[in-house]
N, C-alpha and C positions, 0 to 999 in steps of 0.2 A: 501354712500355705492355703488351706481351704478357707480359713477365715479372711485372709487377705484377698482371695479371689472373690468372696462374697461381698467384701467391702467395696470392691470396684464397681459392683452393679448399682444401678440407679435406685432400686428398691431398698438398698441398705445404705444409701447416702443421706445424711441429714438434710432436711428440707431447707434450712437456712442457707446451706451451701448451694443447693440447686437454685434457690431464688436469687442469691447474690450473683452467681455466675450469669444467669439469664438476664438479670438487670444490667449487668455490665455490658454484655453483648448487645442488648437492645439499645442501651444508651449510646454506645459507640456507633452503632448503625444509624441511629437517628441523627447524631451529630454530623456524620458524613453526608447523610441525605440532605440535611438542612444547609450545609456548606455548599453543596452542588446546587441546591435550589436558589440560594442567595446569589451565587456566582452567575447563574442563568439570568436572574432578575437584573443584576448589574449590567450584564452584557446587552440585554434588551433595552435597558434604560439608556445606554450609550449608543444605541443603534448599531451594535456589532452583530448583525444577523449571522454572517458566516461563522464567527467564533461561537455563537450560541448554538448553531447547527452542529458544530464540531463537539460541543459539550453534550448535546443529545446523542451523538455518535458514541461518545465515551460511556454514557449511561447504557446504551444498547449493548456495548461490549461487556460491561459489568453484569448486565442481565444474562447475557450468554454464558459468562463464566459461572454465575450462580446456577444456571441450568445444568452446565457440565458438572458442577460440584454435586448437585442433587442427583444426577444420574450415577455418578461414581459412588455416592453414598447408598443409594437405593439398590444398585446392582452389585455391590461389593461382595455380598454373600453368594450370589449366583456365580460371579466370576471366580470366587475362591473354590466353589464346589465343582467348577468345570475342570475335569481331569484330562490330562494328556499323557502320552507315553514318555517315560523319563528320558529316553535317548533323544527326544526332540529338543531338550533343554541343553544339549551339549554343543550346539552350533550357534554362531554369531553372538557370543557373550561379550559384554563390555569389559569383564575381568576374567582371568583364568579361574576355573572352578577348583576349589580346594579339595583335599581328600574327604572321604565320607565322615570320619570322626572329627577331623579338624573343621570340616564344613558345618557339622552340627554345633560345635562349640562356637564357631565364628558367627553362625546365624543367631544363636541365642544371645551372644554378646552384642551383636549388631542391633537386635530388637530392643535391648535394654538401653543401648547408647543412643540410638537414633530416635526411638519413640519418646514421648513425653515421660519424664521421670515419674515414678510412683504408680498410681492406678492405671494411667493410660498405657504405660509400658507393659504392665502385667496383662492388661486387656488385649493388647496386640499379640502378646505371647500366647495367651490361652486360646484366642480365636484362630490365630495362625496355626497353632497345634491341632485344633479341631478340624480345620480345613485340610491340613496335611494328613491327619488320621483318616478322614473320609476317603481321600484318594489313595492312601496307602493300602486300604483294604482291597482296592481294585488293582493294586500293583502299579499305580500311576502317581503322578505328582500334580499339584494345583496349577492352573493356567497362570495365575498371578497371585502372589502372596498379599496378605492384608497390608503388610508394611510397604510393599511396592506400590499398591494402590494409593495409600496415604501420601507417599512421597511424590508420586505422579500428580496427585491432587495439588500439592504445594507448588510443584514446578510450573503447572499451567497458570496459576495465579501470579507467580513471580514473573513469568514471561510476559503476560499481558500488562502488568503494572510497569515493568521495565520498558516495554515498547511505548506506552503512553508517555512516560517520563522522558524518554529519549526523543520522541517526536515533538513534545512541547519544548524541550531544551533547544532542539534544532531550529524550530520556528522562532523562538525568542532571540537566539543569537543571530540567525539569518535576518530576522526582522530588524534587529538593531543595526546590522550592516546596511540594509536597504534604506533605513531611515536617514542615513548620512547623505543619501542622494537627494533628499528633500531640498537641501540648500541649492543644489544644481537646478532643480525645477523652479524654485523661487527666483533664482538669478536669471534664468532663461525668460520667464514671464515678465520680469521687471525690465529686461533689456529689449523686449519685443517691440518692434517699430511698426509703423503703418505701411501703407503702400508707397514707399519711397523708391528711388532708383535702385535697380538690382546691380550688384557688383559682379565682375567676372572672377570666378574662382578657378585658379590653376590647381588641378587635382593633386599633382605630385607634391605641392607645397601645403596641402591641407593636412592637418594633424591626424585626422582619422585615417586617411589614405596612407600617409607616411608610415604609421604604426602597423597597419593591417595588410597593406598591399605588398606582396613579395615577388612581384614580377610575373612574367608570362612563360609558360613551358612546363615540362615535367619536373625539372629541378625546383621550380618555384612551388609546385604542389607539395613535394616532400618537405621543403623548407617551411611551407605554410603549416603543415600538420605538426612538425616539430615545434614551431613557434607557438602553436595553439596548445600543445601539451604543456609547455613550460609556463605559458601565460596564466594558467589557472591557479598557479601557486603564489602569484604576486600581482596585486592590483588587477584582478580579473576583469573589472569593468572600469574604464577611465571616464573622465568627463566628456571627452570627444566621442567616445562610444555611446554614452547615454544621450548626448545631444543629437547625434546623427540618427540613432534608432528611434528616438522620440519623434523627430521630424518626419522620418519615413512612415511611421505608424499614423501620424496625424494627417499627412498628405494623402495617404491611401484610404483611410477609413473615415476621417472627419475633416476634409479640407476646408470646410466653412468655419471651423472653430480653431484658429491657430493657437489660442490660449488654453486649449484643452489640458486639464490636469492629468498628465500621463502618469505621474508618480502615484497619485491617489488611485487611479484605475488599476495600476499594477499591484498595489497593496491589496485592493479588494479581491482581485483574482487570486492572489496568493492565499488570502484568508479562506476563500471558497475552496481552494485545493487542499487546505489543511484538513478539512473534513474528510477527505479521501485518505490522507496520509495517516491520520490518527487511528483509523479503524484497522481491524484485522480481517481481511477478506478470506473467502473460503480457500483460495489457492495458497494463501500463506499457511493455513492450517495443514494443507497437503504437504508443504515443505517441512513443517514441523515433524510430521509423521515420517517423512523420508529421512530427515536428519537423525531422528531417534533410531530408525532402522539401521542406518549406516554406522552407528557408534559401536564398532566392533573392535575388540582388543587387538592391538598390533597394527590396525589400519591408520591410526592417527587422523581420522576423517575430519574432526573439527579443526585440526591445524590447517589442513589443506582447504577446507571450505571457508576458512577465515579470509583467504585471499580472494575469493569470488566477489564479495561486495567491494573490496578495494579496487580490483581491476575494473569492475563495472563503473565505480565512481570516477576513476581516472578516465575511462572511455567517454563517459557522459560529459565531464568537464572539457575534455579535448574536443568533443563534437560541438558543444555549445560555443566554445571559442572559435572553432572553425566556421561555424555559421556566420559569426561576425566578420571573419576574414572573407568569406564568400560574398557577403554583401558589399564589402569594399572592392573585391575583384570585379564584380558585375558592373560597378560604376567605372572603375579605372580602366578596364579593358575596352570600354566603348567610347570614352571621352578623354580628352586631355585637358580641356577647360570647359566650364559650363557657366551659364548666367544664373546668378543667385546661389543659394546654399546647396550643399551636397545632399541629394535625396536618394535613399536606398529604397529598393522595392521588396517588401515582405513577400515571402512565398513558402508554401508547405514543401516545395521540392528540396529545400535545404535540409530537411529533417529525415530521419530514418523512416523509410516506407511512406514518406509524405505525411506523417502523422506526428505533430509535436506532442500530442498527449502521451505517447509512449514513454517520454522522459519521466513523466510523473509516476507511472507504474513502476519504472525501474528504481526511482528514488524511494518509493514506498517499499519495494522489496529490500533495498539496501539498508534502510533504517530498521526494518524488521529483522533482517538477518544479523545485523550488528547487535540489536537488542537481544536476540536469541543467544549469541555468543557470550555476552556479558551476563545475562540472566543464568545461563547454564553454569558458568564459572562460579558465581556466588551461591547458586543453589547447591552445587557439589561441595563447595567450601564449607557452607553452614551445615550440610547434612552429613557428609562423610569425612570432611577434614582435608587439609592440604596434601597429606601424604597418602591419600586413598589411591588405589590403582585406577579407578575410574577418572580421577583428576588428570592423570597422565604425568609425564616427566616435565621437569621445570623448563627444559630447553624448548618444549612445545607450548608451554603455558604462557611464558613471558612474551613471545612474539604475537600471540593471539591478543593479549591485552593491549600491547602497543598498537597493533593494527586497529583495534576497536577505538582507541582514543584518537588515532589519526583520522579514521573515517568520520568520527563525530565532529571533529574540528574542521576538516576539509569540507564536509557537506554543509556545515553551518555557515562558514565564512566565505566560501567560494562557490560551491556548486548550486546551493539554493538561491543566492542572489543572481547567479548567471541564469538559472532556470526562469526566475521571475521576469527578467527583462527579455531574454532571447526568444522564449516561446511566444512572445507577442509579435514576433516577426513572421508569423504564419499568415496564410491567406485570409483567414477569418478572424474576427474579433470575438471576444467573449461577451456574454449577456451582462457582465458587471460594468460594461461601458455606460449602461443606464443606471440611474438611481433605483432604489427599491420600488417606488411607486410606479415609475415608468416601466420597470421590468414586469410588474404585475399586470399593468395595462396592456403591454405588448403580448405577454403570454396569454392573457384572456382573449385579446383580439385574434391571435393565431389559433386558439382552440375553437373560437366561433367560426372562423373561416374554414377550418378543417371539418367542423361539423356540417357546415353548409355544403361543402364540396361532397361530403359523404352522402348527405340527403339527396343532392342533385344527381349523383352517380347512381344511387339506389332507384330514384324516380326514373332516370333514363333507362336503366336496365329493365325495370318493370314495364315501361312503355314499349321498348324494343321486343320484349318477350311476348307482350300482348299482340303487337303487330305481326310478329312471326307466326303466332298461333292462327291469327285471322288469315294470313296469306296461305298457310298450309291447308286450312279448311277449304278455302276457295280454289286452291290448285289441286286438291285431292283427286277429283274425278278425272281430270285431264291426265294427271300423272299416272293413275291406274290404267287409263286407256292406252297411254303410250307404252307402259310396261306390258300390257296384254298384247299389244301389237308386236312389240319386240319379242315376246315369248312365242307368238305364232310364227314369227320369222325363224326363230331358232328351231322350232319344232319342224317346220317345213324343210329347212336345210338338213336337219337330222334325218328325216324320212327319206329325203332324196339320196343322201349318202348311203 
């Protein structure tokens, strides 16, 4: 046993093994780095700046993961030597704690089974035993075992990679669905006519109004919400929806350009939003900590949490469909017939709290939470096995996996395309309405104007300050005289009393 323990140390490992392993790790790292580099060059060559920025975001996430990995590696000794009272470890356990003797046997067996076979497994056992012995002398237990740190390390990487894969998959599938609308855009621009005579449109016979307008009154509101809920599952956006919302956007934001490529603008906005979706924001890491905290034996927390993204996704889909219905209601309730085409009026009032951007943050959370569920399942499966107590019962596992698949498909084929077009029905347009060169020019101009305003405000403040100083100096003697007179009056009144 002593010889085996010494063989596991680096000083007793053959140099050719060390060199070979280091070469393999460096080679794989360089290959991955070069692949990302060439992918970035390809995106820049094809003028895909939003996707290139999303790639930069992925690199930032990988750098963050590398830093987390470094911290876990550097501080694992200190964490293991941090001792806590043993009774603290009896609460909020993912699994029931076995008896003391059985526990020691199970722990030893678990180290060998979970750790890398051979030297790595013996190293975990020896270092874990050293940390436990250090705390045992104090009558305490380690804060976190070396094995737990190692597995937490792996889980964080699995979670991040799964989130990126799920986000990319969602964007690819959703983008394929949105790409089908390109033929509608081409057909509209091809059929576009000049300034000919405008025909009278009876709204009740217009396809968009017929499909979306459900009458007036309280009953129609309930019916409209129910219809919006069901519409997200089948042909969430029809050609009449696309045509009407496109015209409403153009007549509101660029009426002088009736042949504006709305589809291209919409895709560019979606690509810019992808940069936000693919990252892991700080509040998502907070959710990870909360989810890990609530993974208590008998609570079945992950089973119940799996319904949260599903309900959110259904609520978002219903809301986006209802925004289209509201646009139809706004027109149909005011007119019975109009001259020309049906033109809807975009407004932020149709969205939650008057902010269409909220939808993007919710989709971001949904994709991350779904990735967390799937990543946690495969991590437990590969680390502990299907029959592990931390995996849970089959009747709780299967629904979670089914819900995860449903969320991925529904978000890709329905919710994301709905988000791409309906959020353009807000009061403001995005900067992607301009091409890249115009964007840079407008942003540069805005910065110069802001700088000039700041300089003018600073100059005005300085001038007013100087003027007030001069006025105070000139008015000083008179003010003092008036105050002296007032003081004399007060004193006289006081003496008289």
